[in-house]
N, C-alpha and C positions, 0 to 999 in steps of 0.2 A: 174623070178620076184618073189620077196618075197610076200607071201600072208599074209594078215592080219588075225589074229586068229579070227575064228568064222565067217568070210565072204569070199566069192569067189572073185577072181579078175574079172575084166571086161571081159578079153579075155576068161577066163574059163566059164564065164556065157554065153558069146555069143556062145561058142561051144556047150554048153548044152542047148542053147535056153532058158535061164532063165532070160535074161534082161527084165526089165519091159516094155521097148519099144516094145518088141514083145508080150506084153500082157501075159507074163508068170507070174506065181505067185511070189510074192515078197519073197526074201530069208528070212529064219527064223533065228532069232538071236539065237545062240547056248548058249549064256550066260544068266544067270537068272538076271532079273532086280532087283535092290535094292528096297526094300519095305520101305516107310516112313510112320510114324504114321500120321493119319489125322489131319489137322490143324483145331482147333476149330473155328467156325464162331461166331463172337460176335453177341449178340442179343441186340436190341434196343427196348425201349418201343414203343409200337404202338400208333400212333396218335389217340387221343380220338375223337370219332365222336358223343359224347353226345351233348345234347342241351346246348347252351351258358348260362352262369350265368345271371339271370335276373338283369336288372339295379337296381331294388329296393333293391336287396340284397347287392349292393355296397354302398347304401346311407349312412349307419353308418360309413363305412370306410372313405368316402369322407367328411362326416360331422366332423369326428374326425380329419382328416388332416386340414380341414378349421379352426377348433378350435385352433389347434396347431399353424397354421399360424397367426391367430389373436393374440394369446398370444405372439408370437414372435414379431409381429409388435408393439404390445403395449409395450413390453419390450424395443424394439429399440427406440420407441418414448420417453419413460421415460428416457432412457440413453441419448438421444439427448437433452432433456430438462435439465438434470443434467449437461451435458457438457456445454450447453449454459449459465447456471447459473454460473458455475465455470469460464467460459471465462469472463463474466461480472464482477465477483468479482475480478479476476486478473487484468482486465482492470482498474477497479476503484482503486485498490491498486497501480497499476503502475502510474495512474494519480496523486494520492495523493503523492506518492513518488517523482513524477516529480517536484512538488513545492519545496519540501525539497532539491532535487538535485540542482535546479536552485539557491535556496537561498545559499546553500553551495558554489557554484561556485562564487556567488557575494561576499560572505564573504572572499573568498581567495584573493581578491584584496586589495591593500593598502587603508587606510581610505579615502584618497582624491579622489580615483577613484570609490568608492562605489556609486551606484545610489540608493539613499534612497527610492525613490518612487517605483522603480522596486522591491527592496528588500521587501518593505511592501506589494507589490502586490503578491510576491511569498508566503509570510506568509498567505495571504488571500486564497491562493489555497488549504489550508488544509480543507476549507469548500466547496469551489466550484472549483474543480480542472480543470479549463479551462484556459490555458495559454493566450488565446486571450483576456481575461478580463484584464490581466496585461497591454497588449499593448493598449487596449481601455482606461484604466485609465490614462496612460501616455499621450496619445493623447488628452484626455479631458483636462488634466492640461495644455497642450500646447495651446489648443484652448481658454481656459478661460484666460490664461495669455496674449494671443494676444488681446483679447477683452479689458482686463484691460489696456494694453499698449496703446491702442488707445485713452484712456481717460486721459492719463498723458501728461504733458508737455515734451518737448525734454529733453534728459538726462542731458544736461549741465545746465538746468534751474530747475532741481528737487532738493528739499530739503528732507532729510531722514524722518523727522517727518511728513511732509505733505504727503509723499508717503505712510507711514505706515497708516495714517488716511484714505487715498484713498483706500488702500487694504482692510482695515477693513470695510469701507462703501460698497465696491463692493462685498466682500465675504458674509457679514452677512445681509446687507440690500437688495442688489439687487439680489444676488443668493439665499438668504434665508437659509444659513447654520446656525445651532444652536446646542447648547449642549443638549444632550439627558438627560434631568433632570428626566423624568418619568421612563425610563428603562435603567439606567446607565450601568447595568451589562449584557445587551444583547451582545452576542459575535459579532454581526454584527457591533457594534460600533467600534470594533478594526480591521475591515477589510476595506482597502482603497477603493476597488471597491464598497462596500456597502455604505460607507460614501459618496462617490461621487453621488451614485444613489439616496440615501435617504435624502441627505443634512443634516445629523445629525450624531453626534459621541461623543466621549469623549475627554478630553483635548489633549491627545497626538496625536490622529489621525486628529483632527481639526487643531492642530499646524502643522502637516505634510503638510496638504493642503496649509495652509498659507505660510509656508516656501518655498514650491515649487513655488507658485505664486510670492512671493517676490524675490526669486532668479532669476526668469525669467525676472523680470523688473529691475534688477540691485541692489537689496538690500539683501546681504547675511545675513542669520540669523542662530543662534545656539540655542540648547535646554538648558533650565535651569531646572535641575532635583530637584525641590523642593519637600519636603515631602508632600504627600497627594494631590499635585496639580502640574501639569506639565505646564511650560510656556516657552516662547521663547523670544529672544531679538535680536536686530540688531547688527551686527558687525560694529559699527560706533564709531569712537574715541570720547571720552567725552560725550557719550550718554547713560546714565544709566536709561534706560526705558525698561519695560517688556510688553509683549503682552499676555493678558489672552483670549485665543481663546474659552474657554468654556463660557465666558461671552461676546459674540458678539465682540471679538477682542478689548476689552477695553485696552487702554494704561495706564500702572500703574508705579508709581515710587516705589522704594524699600520700603519706609515707608508704602505705601498702601498695599503692599503684606504682610508686617509684621502684620498689623492690620487684614488682611483677615485670615492669618494662625492662629492667636490667637483663632479664632472661631472654627477651627478644633480641637484644643487642649483644648477647653472649659476653656480658661484662663480668669481670671478676668480683669477688666479694669485697675487695678493697676499693674497687672503683665506685665513684659516687655519681648518681644520676639524680638531678634535681628538676622537678617540674615547676615551671613558672606559675605561681598561684594567681596571677592577675586575672585569669578567666573567671574567678569567683566574683569579680567586681562587675562582670558583664552578664546581666540577667535577661538580655534580650533574646528572643527566639529568632534563629536564623534559618528559616526553612529552605532557602536556596542553597546554603552551604550544606545543610543536612542532605538534601536530595542530590546535590552534586556528588557527595561522597558515595551515596547509594548507587548512582549511575556510573561512577568511576569504577566501583567494584564490578558491576555487571559488564562494563566495557572490557575490563581486563580479563574477566573470565572468558568472554567470547573470543578475544584475541588469542588467548592461550589454547582455546579449543579449535582454532582456525575457522571459526564461524564468523567470517568477516561481514556477511550480510546483516547478521544480528547486531554485530558491533556498530555497523553504520546506522542502524535504527537508534541505538542508544546515543550515538553522536548527535542525531537529530533532536532527541529529547533534551540532551544536555545543552544544546544551543539556546534553549528557552529559559534556562535557570542559572546560567553561569553567574556566580556572585560577583565576579570582577572581570576586568578586561583581559587579564593574563590567562585566566581559565578559559575564557571564550576563544582566545587566540590559539591556545594549545589544543583545544577541542577541534578547531579547524584543521590543525596539523594531523590529528588522529583520523579525521574524516578523509583527508587526502591519502593517508597511508592505507586506509581501508579500500579506497577506490583503486589504488595502485595494485594491491594484492588481489582484488577482484578482476584485474585486467580491464578496468574501465579507464583506459589510459588518458583520453582527452580530458575527462573530468579531473583525473588525478593531477595532470599538469596545471589545470586552472587553480585547484585548491592549494597545492603545495607551493606553486609560484606566488599565489596570493598571500600565503602564510609567511614566506620569506620577505616579501615586499612589506608586509605590515610590521614584521620584526625590525626591519631596517628603518622604517619610518618612525617607529616608536621606541627603538632601542631597548626592546624588552627581552631579548634572548641572546645569551652568550654560549649556547650549547649545553647549559646545565653542567658546566665543568668538563664536558667531553669535547675535546678539540676536533673530533671527527664527526660530531653530530650534524653540523651544517653540511659538511661534504657528503654525508650519506643522503640527506634530503636532496641536494643538488644532483647526486648520481641517480636517484629515483626519477627526478624530473627529466634528465637527459635520456634515460632509458625509455621513459614513457613517450617522449617526443619521437624517438626513433621508431617505436612501435606504431604510433599514429601515422608516421610517414609510410611505413611498410603497408599498413592496412589501407591507406589511400591508394598506393600503387596497385595493390592487389585488387581493389574494387575497380580501378580504371581498366586493368587487364581483363577482368571478368566481364565488365560492361562491353569492352571492345569485342571480346569473343562472342558474347551474346548477340551483338549487332551483326557480326559476321555470319553466325548461324542463321539468324533471321533472314539475312540477305540470301543465303544459300537455299533456304527453304522456299523463299519467294521465287527464285530462279527455277527451282525444281517443279514448281506448279505452273510455269510458263509453257504453254503448248508449242510455242515457237522455238523453244530451246533445242538446239541440236545436241543430242546425247551421244554423239560419236566418240 
């Protein structure tokens, strides 16, 4: 049997009595054990058994944390308020734009399908952007017309002239509508919902109410766009009569109107003013011309009151219903002037320059007889361009100063900076 080097076999050990089972001493290894360097034992910091930190010593830390929390809460509250204010502003803007959007949709229809009362209600939304007020106005007109209908004889026994007198009596005597002589230029006079609520208005809005009542009881009417005074007339053959809604629905013949208009132009008794009667031959309803006059009144009121933001809103409405290219062009000019007066110079340059370019291309404006009119527009453009340039330089300087301050702050935080 082969023996392992350094150890005796089991048989040899038994013979020599060296097996451990016989309590003999253990055989000794004849080879030297390899010596390994000692493994270093890592040391850990001993747990401190000192007294715990008193609570009073932690108070400044807790107080500081509380202050930071309060500051953070205050900042969050302030941000929430700002966000709420922005939400309200966007909601108000969306509501205002809603009126214009609805008006644009109404103007996309053919003339004979345009609902004049609803279109006027959408215009009124520029002041009180609540669409339900439009529905309420239309429903009130329906109810008033139903009450009027109940006072009239059957349709086959009605005469147009008598019906007009009945409408005037009902609207101005019974309901109490009247022309606002005391505060003619109050913008509420041009808003259908306000006219119905306050029972007062200007010629064109009172005419609108009259026309809507008349149409519902079977008497169609159209507007007569006289200078300085708006009237209406029935679409009835051989009936040359006009209704003056600003004067209690008085029925007038053309000669009466001519005498009335002479007072507007401060003409003498001997002077003769003649109205072209050709409008009696045109029985078509012109809703865009009607609404344009209503909007022009409002725009002029806001210009006179220096409320250029409101005037700009009306410009936006008028862009959707201009009855011809010339009205659309001059509405663009008015928008540019609004922007200039609101100090929105870059937009003013674009609109006013575009207006003059269109005028030149179409040969549509000679200054309305005023030789300085074009020069005034050009002067506005040059002034606005100068302001745009100044604002650009100012922004560049502010940006450069801001970058310089940021760089200084960065250097101040650098620990390697020598503050000598």
